[in-house]
C-alpha positions as CSV (number, residue, x, y, z in Angstrom):
1,M,0.0,0.0,0.0
2,S,1.5,3.3,-1.1
3,V,1.5,6.4,1.0
4,T,-0.4,9.2,-0.6
5,S,1.1,12.2,1.3
6,A,3.8,14.2,-0.5
7,F,7.2,15.3,0.5
8,E,7.6,19.0,1.3
9,Q,10.2,20.8,3.4
10,N,11.9,24.2,3.8
11,Y,15.7,24.5,3.8
12,R,18.4,27.1,3.8
13,C,20.2,27.1,0.4
14,Y,23.9,27.4,-0.3
15,P,26.0,26.9,-3.5
16,V,27.6,23.5,-4.0
17,A,31.0,25.1,-4.0
18,F,30.7,25.4,-0.2
19,I,31.1,21.6,0.1
20,E,33.8,21.3,-2.6
21,K,31.5,19.9,-5.2
22,A,31.9,22.6,-7.9
23,H,31.5,19.9,-10.7
24,L,27.8,19.9,-9.9
25,E,27.6,23.3,-11.5
26,K,27.3,21.5,-14.9
27,G,24.0,19.9,-14.0
28,D,20.8,20.3,-12.0
29,K,21.6,17.9,-9.1
30,V,21.3,19.1,-5.5
31,I,22.6,17.8,-2.2
32,M,20.0,17.2,0.5
33,P,20.3,16.1,4.3
34,P,20.0,12.4,5.3
35,S,16.6,13.1,7.0
36,A,15.2,13.9,3.6
37,L,16.2,10.4,2.4
38,D,14.4,8.7,5.3
39,R,11.3,10.7,4.7
40,L,11.3,9.9,0.9
41,A,11.8,6.2,1.6
42,Y,9.0,6.2,4.0
43,L,6.7,7.9,1.4
44,Q,7.8,5.4,-1.2
45,I,8.7,8.0,-3.8
46,D,9.4,6.5,-7.1
47,Y,12.8,6.8,-8.8
48,P,14.2,8.9,-10.4
49,M,13.4,11.4,-7.6
50,L,12.5,14.8,-9.0
51,F,11.7,18.0,-7.0
52,E,10.1,21.3,-7.4
53,V,12.2,24.2,-6.0
54,S,10.5,27.5,-5.3
55,N,11.5,30.8,-3.8
56,P,8.7,32.0,-1.4
57,T,9.8,35.6,-1.7
58,S,10.0,36.0,-5.5
59,G,7.7,33.2,-6.5
60,K,10.3,31.7,-8.9
61,I,9.9,28.0,-9.6
62,T,12.3,25.4,-11.1
63,H,12.9,21.7,-11.0
64,C,15.9,19.5,-10.1
65,G,17.1,16.1,-9.3
66,V,19.1,14.8,-6.3
67,L,22.6,13.4,-6.2
68,E,23.5,12.7,-2.6
69,F,22.0,13.1,1.0
70,I,25.1,14.3,2.8
71,A,24.2,17.9,3.6
72,D,23.9,19.2,7.1
73,E,20.4,19.1,8.6
74,G,18.3,22.0,7.6
75,M,20.5,22.9,4.6
76,I,20.5,22.2,0.9
77,Y,23.2,22.8,-1.7
78,L,22.2,24.0,-5.2
79,P,24.2,24.8,-8.3
80,Y,24.9,28.5,-8.4
81,W,23.2,29.1,-11.8
82,M,20.0,27.7,-10.3
83,M,20.2,30.1,-7.4
84,E,20.6,33.0,-9.9
85,N,17.5,31.9,-11.8
86,M,15.5,31.9,-8.6
87,L,17.0,35.2,-7.3
88,L,18.4,33.4,-4.2
89,R,21.3,34.4,-2.0
90,E,23.3,32.3,0.4
91,G,21.2,31.4,3.5
92,D,17.8,32.2,1.9
93,I,14.9,29.8,2.5
94,V,13.7,27.6,-0.3
95,N,10.7,25.2,-0.5
96,I,11.4,21.7,-1.7
97,K,8.7,19.2,-2.7
98,N,8.6,16.1,-4.8
99,A,7.3,16.3,-8.3
100,S,6.3,13.8,-11.1
101,L,7.2,15.1,-14.6
102,S,6.3,13.6,-18.0
103,K,9.1,12.7,-20.4
104,G,9.9,15.4,-22.8
105,T,9.4,15.2,-26.6
106,F,10.6,18.7,-27.6
107,V,12.7,21.5,-26.3
108,K,13.7,24.9,-27.9
109,L,16.9,26.5,-26.8
110,Q,18.2,30.1,-27.3
111,P,21.9,30.9,-26.7
112,H,22.7,34.3,-25.2
113,T,25.6,34.9,-27.6
114,K,26.6,33.9,-31.1
115,D,29.9,32.5,-29.8
116,F,28.1,29.2,-28.9
117,L,27.3,28.7,-32.6
118,D,30.9,29.1,-33.5
119,V,31.9,26.0,-31.5
120,S,33.1,23.2,-33.7
121,N,30.3,20.8,-32.8
122,P,27.7,22.5,-30.6
123,K,25.2,19.7,-30.9
124,A,27.6,17.1,-29.4
125,I,28.6,19.5,-26.6
126,L,25.0,20.2,-25.8
127,E,24.2,16.4,-25.7
128,T,27.1,15.8,-23.3
129,T,26.0,18.6,-21.1
130,L,22.3,17.6,-20.9
131,R,23.3,14.2,-19.6
132,S,24.0,15.8,-16.3
133,Y,20.4,17.2,-16.2
134,S,17.3,15.4,-14.9
135,C,14.7,17.9,-16.1
136,L,14.2,21.2,-17.9
137,T,11.8,24.0,-17.0
138,T,10.5,26.7,-19.4
139,G,12.0,30.0,-18.5
140,D,15.2,28.7,-17.0
141,T,18.7,29.6,-18.1
142,I,21.2,26.7,-18.0
143,M,25.0,27.0,-18.2
144,V,27.1,25.0,-20.7
145,A,30.9,25.0,-19.9
146,Y,33.3,24.4,-22.8
147,N,36.9,25.2,-23.4
148,N,37.2,27.4,-20.2
149,K,34.1,29.4,-21.3
150,K,30.6,29.5,-19.9
151,F,27.7,29.7,-22.3
152,Y,24.3,30.5,-21.0
153,I,21.3,29.1,-22.8
154,D,17.6,29.9,-22.2
155,I,14.9,27.2,-22.2
156,V,12.4,28.9,-24.5
157,E,9.8,26.1,-24.8
158,T,9.3,22.5,-23.6
159,K,6.7,19.9,-24.7
160,P,4.4,18.3,-23.6
161,S,4.4,20.5,-20.5
162,S,6.3,23.5,-19.1
163,A,8.5,21.1,-17.1
164,I,9.8,17.9,-18.5
165,S,12.0,15.0,-17.6
166,I,14.9,14.2,-20.0
167,I,16.0,11.0,-18.4
168,E,16.2,8.1,-20.9
169,T,14.0,9.8,-23.5
170,D,14.4,10.9,-27.1
171,C,13.8,14.6,-27.3
172,E,13.8,16.8,-30.3
173,V,15.9,19.9,-30.0
174,D,15.5,23.2,-31.8
175,F,17.5,26.4,-31.6
176,A,16.3,30.0,-31.7
177,P,18.5,32.8,-32.9
178,P,21.0,34.1,-30.3
179,L,20.0,37.1,-28.2
180,D,22.8,39.2,-29.7
181,Y,22.1,38.2,-33.3
182,Q,21.3,41.0,-35.7
183,E,19.9,40.5,-39.2
184,P,22.0,42.3,-41.9
185,E,20.3,45.4,-43.2
186,K,18.8,45.2,-46.6
187,P,19.8,47.9,-49.1
188,S,17.0,50.3,-49.9
189,K,15.5,50.4,-53.4
190,T,16.6,54.0,-53.9
191,S,20.2,53.2,-53.3
192,I,20.0,50.3,-55.8
193,S,18.6,52.5,-58.5
194,K,21.2,55.2,-58.0
195,K,24.1,52.7,-58.2
196,R,24.1,51.8,-61.9
197,P,26.2,48.9,-63.1
198,P,29.6,49.7,-64.6
199,E,28.5,48.2,-67.9
200,D,25.7,50.7,-68.3
201,Q,28.1,53.6,-67.5
202,A,30.7,52.4,-70.0
203,E,28.0,52.2,-72.7
204,E,26.9,55.7,-72.0
205,E,30.4,57.0,-72.1
206,T,31.0,55.2,-75.5
207,A,27.8,56.6,-76.9
208,A,28.8,60.1,-75.8
209,K,32.2,59.9,-77.6
210,V,30.7,58.7,-80.9
211,P,30.1,61.8,-83.2
212,K,26.6,62.4,-84.4
213,F,25.7,62.1,-88.1
214,S,25.5,65.5,-89.9
215,A,24.1,65.6,-93.5
216,F,26.1,67.3,-96.3
217,T,29.4,67.6,-94.6
218,G,32.9,66.9,-95.8
219,S,35.0,68.1,-98.7
220,S,33.9,68.6,-102.3
221,R,35.5,67.1,-105.5
222,R,35.8,68.9,-108.8
223,L,35.1,67.2,-112.2
224,D,38.5,68.1,-113.6
225,G,40.2,66.1,-110.8
226,K,41.7,69.0,-108.9
227,S,41.2,69.1,-105.1
228,S,38.9,71.7,-103.6
229,T,38.9,72.9,-100.0
230,E,35.3,74.1,-100.2
231,S,32.7,72.0,-98.4
232,I,29.8,70.4,-100.2
233,V,27.4,73.0,-98.8
234,E,29.6,75.9,-99.7
235,G,30.2,74.6,-103.2
236,S,26.5,74.0,-103.8
237,S,25.6,77.5,-102.6
238,S,28.2,79.0,-104.9
239,L,26.6,77.3,-107.9
240,L,23.3,78.6,-107.0
241,K,24.6,82.2,-106.9
242,H,25.6,82.0,-110.6
243,H,22.1,80.8,-111.7
244,K,19.9,82.7,-109.3
245,P,19.9,86.4,-108.4
246,E,20.1,87.5,-104.8
247,V,16.9,88.7,-103.3
248,N,16.0,90.5,-100.2
249,K,15.9,88.0,-97.3
250,A,13.4,90.1,-95.3
251,S,10.8,90.3,-98.1
252,V,11.2,86.7,-99.5
253,S,10.2,83.7,-97.5
254,T,11.8,80.3,-98.4
255,P,9.4,77.6,-97.2
256,S,11.2,74.9,-99.1
257,R,14.4,75.5,-97.1
258,K,13.1,74.3,-93.8
259,Y,16.1,72.3,-92.7
260,C,19.7,73.4,-92.4
261,G,22.1,71.7,-94.8
262,K,19.4,70.6,-97.3
263,L,19.4,71.7,-100.9
264,V,16.2,71.8,-103.1
265,F,16.4,72.4,-106.8
266,G,13.5,73.7,-109.0
267,S,11.2,74.6,-106.1
268,N,8.5,77.2,-106.7
269,G,8.8,78.4,-103.2
270,D,12.0,80.2,-104.1
271,R,10.2,82.6,-106.5
272,P,10.2,86.2,-105.0
273,S,6.9,88.0,-104.5
274,H,8.0,91.1,-106.4
275,A,10.9,92.3,-108.5
276,T,14.0,94.0,-107.1
277,P,16.5,96.3,-108.8
278,E,19.0,93.4,-108.9
279,L,16.4,91.2,-110.6
280,N,15.6,93.9,-113.2
281,M,19.3,94.3,-114.0
282,F,19.6,90.5,-114.5
283,K,16.6,90.5,-116.8
284,L,18.0,93.4,-118.9
285,Q,21.3,91.6,-119.3
286,T,19.5,88.5,-120.4
287,E,17.3,90.2,-123.0
288,T,20.4,91.9,-124.4
289,K,22.2,88.6,-124.8
290,Q,19.2,87.0,-126.4
291,K,19.0,89.8,-129.1
292,E,22.7,89.5,-129.9
293,H,22.3,85.8,-130.5
294,G,19.1,86.2,-132.4
295,Q,17.0,84.3,-129.9
296,D,13.3,84.8,-129.6
297,E,12.0,86.5,-126.5
298,Q,10.4,84.4,-123.8
299,P,6.6,84.2,-124.0
300,N,6.2,85.5,-120.5
301,K,8.5,88.4,-120.1
302,G,7.1,89.5,-116.7
303,E,8.0,86.3,-115.0
304,E,11.3,85.5,-113.5
305,T,13.7,83.2,-115.3
306,K,13.2,79.8,-113.7
307,F,16.3,77.8,-112.9
308,Q,16.3,74.2,-114.1
309,A,19.0,71.9,-113.1
310,F,20.9,69.8,-115.6
311,T,19.8,71.7,-118.7
312,G,21.8,73.1,-121.6
313,K,23.8,71.9,-124.6
314,K,25.5,68.6,-124.5
315,Y,29.0,67.8,-125.9
316,L,30.7,64.6,-126.8
317,L,34.3,64.1,-125.8
318,K,36.2,62.8,-128.8
């Protein structure tokens, strides 16, 4: 017949270093007095023995296992990290009572610093460390010692309950980003648009250096083979001066010459609106030459002589 009453007792707590058992800092085992063992045996508490440790002053609660029953009566020795989690100081009163915890299936851990992830094999180190633990409680901070360094890890989540037993059980472990981890800043869209690729800049510079096409530019060539320094536009304009009298620019509009560097032959738009003294002189000279050569007068004497390109007598080169 099992005894239904539970074990519960108050003790004064001290760190395990006070009894030269500093190696217990790597786990959650406590040292209790011999009287606690007698009481637990009388109550027929099942193994492994797990306990709930609470601070009556702050209300902090955690769970632990027991290693030995060699402490002085009225005293209990705890790992120092456990005392820090519960806001306990040396000599403070703690309440101890037995607890029955379900086996854990999942635990989520969060390191305090990124240095723990830089360890060669953090998973193996964590598995070795957790072998010294009997249970885990959500909200606790455990300490992992490796290579003369102490890494603190928060217990973020446990399943199926807020406190689980990890003795002889397969438990899935997940890691949350370290507390000091910062995500790299993403470049803004404005900065990306301003920074153009070097290829685009090189294409723009090459396009700026290429000269633009200009019509009717270059040097002219004479039919007799001699070189001429006049440009095509200048040579064309000089030919027009021999066949067309100059008119007043202010009184004559030239709608056919709308674009610079473009020559138009035989356009009616170049006809002046009224005669000028220079035009009259040109007509007089033309009539005189026609009389000397016995040519008939033009049918329309009042009209201006119209220039026609590529007209006149032809000659054969023999």
